[in-house]
N, C-alpha and C positions, 0 to 999 in steps of 0.2 A: 230213076236215078237212083245211082248208088249214093250213100250216106257221105263219101268222100266229095262230089260234085257239090254237095249244099254246104260242106265245109271249105272247099273253094271259092263259093260265092261270098260267104259270110267276110272269109279273109281279106278277098278282092275289097267288098265294101270297106271296110277295116282301114286296110293301108289308103286306099283311095279318100277316107275322110281325113286321116293323117296328113296326108301329103297334101290336101286342099286347105285345111288349117294351118300350117306352115307356108304354103304360097299366098293365102290370103293375108296372113299376118304381114310377111314380107312385102307385099305390094301396100298396105296400108302404112306402112313404116316410111317407104319410099314415098308414097303421099303426103303424107304430113310433112317431111322434109321440104319438099317442090312447095307445097302450098299450107305453111304454118298458120296456126291458129290467131285469132285477133289476139293483138297488142296494144301496149298503150298508145304507141304514135300512130295506129289505126284508128282507135276511139278518139284522139285528138284531130285527124284528120276529119273524121264523120259529122262531129260535131261542129266543126269550121264551117264544114259546108252547109250544115242546118242555119248557120247565121248566129252561132253561138259562141262565144269566148271562154274555153273550158278553162277551168280551175283545176289545180292537182288536185282536189279533194274531190271533184266530179269524176275525174279520169279515174282514181282509185276507187269511188262507189262504183262506177260502171264495172267494171275490173273484178269487183269482190261480188257483183252480182252475178257476172258470169262465169266466175270460179265456183260460186256455189250449186251448179247444177251439172256439172262434170261430174 
């Protein structure tokens, strides 16, 4: 196989990786818009479902612990 055939294969792989990166980034942004990460309202709802009356301090502690791992 001539050297330019290898060049085309390498270029095709690089171009495919770049296009795949931008498409996956676009998909992920769209997914986060439709399914936002957890917020304070969701934390309050979960604590209420567990039978606890959440205070503002507890909600902020849960949010701080979740944001710590981002």
